Backbone as a ProteinNet text record, in pm:
[ID]
protein_1_A
[PRIMARY]
MWEACWANFLTDYFHLFLCLSIICVYADDVIAQDLKADEMLLHFSSLAMYMDGEVITRKARGLLHQFRQLREIPCTLAGLCMRCGPGIWDSSHSPRIYCTGHNQYGYCPNSFN
[TERTIARY]
7708.6	7837.5	7908.8	7886.3	7948.3	7907.4	7778.6	7729.5	7788.4	7807.1	7865.4	8008.4	8081.1	8218.2	8217.3	8123.8	8118	8055.2	7978.4	7909.2	8003.5	8120.4	8216	8149.2	8084.7	8012.5	8105.9	8092.7	8167.3	8318.4	8370	8512.4	8535	8642.6	8679.6	8732.7	8754.8	8816.2	8720.7	8592.5	8496	8520.1	8574.7	8602.1	8699.3	8790.3	8881.4	8806.7	8707.4	8627.2	8538.9	8495.5	8422.3	8512.1	8635.3	8729.8	8753.7	8772.9	8792.5	8671.1	8552.8	8432.3	8418.4	8455.1	8451.3	8546.7	8665.5	8762.1	8709.5	8652	8597.7	8488.4	8400.6	8285.6	8325.3	8416.4	8446	8584.4	8656.2	8792.6	8798.6	8693.4	8697.5	8729.3	8672.2	8700.7	8847.3	8900.8	9041.2	9132.8	9101.9	9183.6	9169.5	9047.4	9023.2	9092.3	9094.6	9155.2	9302.9	9355.9	9496.3	9537.6	9461.9	9483	9606.6	9675	9787.8	9733	9820.3	9777.1	9696.2	9743.3	9669.8	9537.3	9534	9409.6	9310.1	9361.8	9274.4	9210.7	9290.4	9238.1	9127.4	9149.6	9047.8	8923.9	8944.5	8832.4	8745	8807.9	8730.1	8667.9	8736.7	8679.2	8557	8561.4	8447.5	8326.3	8347.5	8236.6	8162.9	8216	8166.7	8015.2	7954.3	7809.8	7728.6	7796.9	7728.3	7734.4	7806.1	7816	7683.4	7656.1	7537.1	7573.4	7532.3	7567.6	7521.6	7405.9	7353.6	7444.3	7486.2	7574.2	7709.1	7762.6	7893.9	7890.7	7789.9	7785.2	7757.1	7675.4	7649.3	7777.9	7853.2	7980.1	8079.2	8083.9	8174.9	8139.7	8010.8	7969.5	8008.1	7995.5	8035.2	8184.8	8264.6	8409.9	8450.4	8385.5	8413.2	8374.9	8261.6	8218.8	8321.8	8369.4	8471.3	8598.3	8637.7	8757.3	8739.8	8623.7	8598.9	8588	8564.8	8555.9	8692.1	8795.4	8928.2	8977.6	9033.1	9086.6	9221.2	9294.5	9422.2	9442.4	9516.9	9545.9	9693.8	9751.8	9892.6	9911	10031.2	10059.5	10038.5	10048	10028.3	9885.3	9790.6	9650	9602.5	9691.1	9651.8	9588.3	9631.8	9577.2	9429.6	9378.9	9235.9	9151	9205.7	9132.5	9167.3	9293.5	9341.1	9306.7	9287.8	9266.8	9120.6	9032	8889.5	8846.6	8740.6	8689	8639.4	8613.1	8570	8436.6	8429.5	8304.6	8282.8	8361.4	8336.2	8365.3	8472.6	8508.8	8466.7	8392.8	8355.5	8261.6	8188.8	8088.2	8147.6	8277	8336.6	8473.7	8535.1	8667.1	8773.2	8882.7	8997	9081.1	9113.9	9193	9336.2	9394.9	9536.3	9617.1	9720.8	9803	9936	9971.9	10099.6	10190.4	10317.6	10416.6	10450.9	10459.1	10493	10641.5	10718.3	10862.5	10921.9	11048.8	11120.3	11219.3	11248.3	11347.2	11487.5	11588.1	11726.6	11757.4	11670.7	11692.7	11628.8	11560.9	11507	11368.5	11299.6	11163	11067.8	10943.8	10841.1	10817.9	10832.4	10810.5	10663.8	10575	10432.2	10378.5	10466.7	10424.4	10374	10262.4	10203.8	10233.3	10316.1	10350.5	10473.8
2250	2187.4	2165.5	2255.2	2241.1	2109.4	2078.7	1954.1	1833.1	1844.8	1734.1	1705.9	1809.9	1790.4	1710.1	1740.6	1673.3	1534.9	1509.9	1381.6	1267.3	1298.9	1196	1093.7	1140.2	1054.9	950.3	826.8	709.9	715.3	823.8	835.2	947.6	937	1044.7	1166	1151.6	1256.6	1315.9	1314.9	1368.2	1516.7	1587.5	1730	1753.1	1659.1	1672.7	1661.4	1572.9	1559.3	1682.7	1745.2	1872	1980.2	1988.3	2086.2	2062.2	1936.7	1903.6	1940.8	1918.8	1950.9	2101.7	2180.4	2326.6	2369.9	2312.1	2345	2302.8	2183.3	2135.6	2227.7	2271.5	2351.7	2495.4	2553.1	2695.3	2726.6	2628.9	2651.5	2724.9	2719.9	2784.9	2933.8	3001.6	3144	3166.2	3081.2	3092.5	3074.2	2976.4	2949.4	3061.6	3106.1	3211.7	3342.2	3371.6	3496.5	3481.5	3359.3	3330.3	3388.9	3352.6	3408.1	3349.2	3433.8	3389.4	3328.2	3266	3192.3	3278.9	3399.5	3484.5	3531.4	3551.6	3590	3473.9	3350.6	3232.6	3220.3	3240.3	3234	3336.9	3458.5	3562.9	3525.3	3471.1	3431.8	3325.6	3219.2	3111.9	3156.5	3242.9	3295.7	3381.3	3457.8	3544.2	3463.8	3340.7	3254.9	3188.5	3200.8	3124	3128.1	3240.9	3251.3	3239.9	3220.9	3216.9	3081.1	2986	2853	2779.9	2697.6	2612.6	2485.6	2479.5	2367.6	2233.5	2229.9	2104.9	2053.2	2142.3	2103.7	2056.6	2128.9	2095.2	1959.4	1935.2	1806.6	1691	1714.8	1609.5	1575.6	1677.7	1656.1	1583	1621	1555.7	1408.5	1378.4	1237.6	1161.3	1225.8	1162.4	1135.8	1232.5	1213.8	1102.1	1097.4	989.2	854.2	849.3	724.5	681.5	776	743.2	690.3	753.7	709.2	567.6	538.6	405.9	298.2	336.3	239.4	204.5	279.5	251.9	115.8	39	-92.8	-80.8	25.7	47.5	196.9	228.2	367.9	380.8	499.6	518	517.8	482.5	474.5	608.4	717.1	849.2	870.9	793	806.2	692.9	604.3	487.1	525.6	634.1	677.5	710.8	745.4	774.9	652.5	534.8	410.8	354	356.5	286.1	353.9	482.7	553.3	569	523.5	538.8	445.1	482.7	401.4	266.6	175.8	40.6	41.2	-41.4	-58.6	36.2	142.9	242.6	188.4	113.2	61.5	-84	-139.8	-280.5	-312.9	-215	-241.7	-258.6	-237.8	-253.2	-317.7	-343.8	-405.7	-306.7	-359.5	-275.5	-260.2	-138	-120.1	-169.2	-211.5	-249.5	-120.5	-120.3	-0.7	-23.4	68.2	57.5	172.4	144.9	241.4	339.7	466.4	569.2	601.4	540.1	562.3	532.9	507.6	477.5	589.5	608.8	709.3	649.8	725.8	678.5	557.5	525	409.2	282.2	291.9	174.6	132.4	213.1	177.4	292.5	258.2	355.7	451.1	580.9	675.8	686.3	632.9	638.9	509.8	414.9	287	305.5	239.6	248.5	124.1	35.8	-88	-68.1
2563.9	2543.6	2677	2771.5	2903	2967.9	2960.8	3019.4	2947.9	2817	2740.4	2785.6	2821.6	2872.2	3001.3	3089.6	3218.9	3210.2	3106	3093	3055.5	2999.9	2956.7	2866	2760.6	2667	2606.7	2647.9	2599.8	2622.2	2673.7	2701.5	2801.4	2876.1	2967.6	2892.2	2763.4	2683.6	2579.9	2609.1	2512.4	2486.3	2583.9	2564.9	2448.4	2423.9	2310.3	2178.1	2173.3	2052.4	2031.9	2140.7	2129	2069.7	2116.2	2061	1912.5	1876.6	1735.3	1651.1	1704.9	1628.7	1610.2	1710.2	1695.8	1585.9	1584.8	1480.4	1343.6	1334.3	1206.6	1153.3	1241.3	1198.5	1166.4	1243.6	1229.8	1173.4	1123.4	1075	941.8	862.7	731.4	742.4	842.2	861.6	896.5	980.4	1021.5	901.1	818.1	699.4	597.8	573.2	474.9	514.2	643.5	690.5	723.9	714.1	742.9	878.4	981.6	1115.2	1182.8	1257.7	1339.4	1467.9	1547.6	1666.9	1763.1	1793.5	1887.3	1828.7	1697.5	1631	1630.3	1615.4	1621.6	1759.1	1862.4	1998.6	2018.3	1972	1982	1901.1	1781.8	1695.2	1762.3	1811.2	1873.2	2005.4	2078.9	2203.4	2175.2	2067.2	2034.1	1987.2	1945.4	1901.7	2017.7	2137.6	2252.6	2269.5	2263	2286.1	2156.7	2044.3	1915.5	1846.4	1904.9	1844.2	1855.8	1757.3	1760.2	1837.1	1962.3	2049	1996.6	1933.1	1877.7	1766.2	1677.7	1567.2	1621	1717.7	1773.3	1842.9	1926.6	1997.7	1902.3	1799.8	1700.6	1625.7	1587.1	1517.7	1609.1	1736.7	1832	1849	1857.8	1868.5	1742.3	1626.8	1501.3	1494.9	1539.6	1541.2	1636.8	1752.5	1847.6	1787.3	1719.9	1655.5	1550.9	1469	1369.3	1436.4	1546.3	1618	1670.5	1723.9	1780.4	1673.2	1548.6	1439.7	1380.7	1418.1	1364.3	1411.5	1319.3	1354	1424.2	1392.6	1457.6	1478.8	1583.8	1615.3	1648.1	1628.1	1663.4	1814.8	1857	2000.6	2070	1996.2	2055.1	2101.5	2049.9	2088.8	2178.9	2215.8	2295.1	2427.8	2486.9	2614.5	2609	2492.6	2480.2	2509.8	2486.6	2513.3	2649.9	2686.3	2804.3	2936.5	2938.4	3064.1	3101.2	3018.9	3046.6	3158.7	3225.3	3335.1	3287.7	3380.1	3343.8	3270.4	3167.6	3094.7	2979.5	2971.9	2869.4	2730	2713.8	2582.3	2564.4	2658.5	2651.2	2536.6	2486	2384.3	2245	2228.8	2096.7	2109.5	1994.5	1994.2	2041.5	2088.6	2123.2	1997.9	1960.9	1838.9	1858.2	1748.1	1750.9	1758.1	1838	1855	1785.2	1695.7	1626.7	1669.3	1671	1717.5	1605.7	1641.4	1543.2	1541.8	1629.4	1631.6	1767.2	1767.1	1890.6	1920.6	2047.8	2085.4	2077.5	2121	2109.4	2196.4	2293.2	2380.3	2324.9	2211.6	2146.2	2189.6	2266.7	2304.3	2270.8	2263.9	2228.1	2345.7	2324.8	2433.9	2475.3	2394.3	2423.5	2482.4	2509.3	2565.1	2707.4	2737.8	2870.8	2953.2	2903.2	2974.8	3058.7
[MASK]
+++++++++++++++++++++++++++++++++++++++++++++++++++++++++++++++++++++++++++++++++++++++++++++++++++++++++++++++++

């Protein structure tokens, strides 16, 4: 999984998809035990040497694929597409970005323009 973080698979933010996949795969224990935040941190830290790296990276690639198939994304996630290096998102369409809300000044706080 360490190498997958450095490889930047299709995005500079693949490490976020790895984190999401770990949560997806191992969250049932956290939910069943109703763990508090510090207990969750201890739980996930204790899994470090016991996680199935193949399952985690496969799940992360699947989550990234699902994200890239979205026709539109909220403005809060726009940076996942816009900050990537050249050519990374060229193989697919650019998703439409919709605003999730405006601040008191009347503009989107997540706008990158």
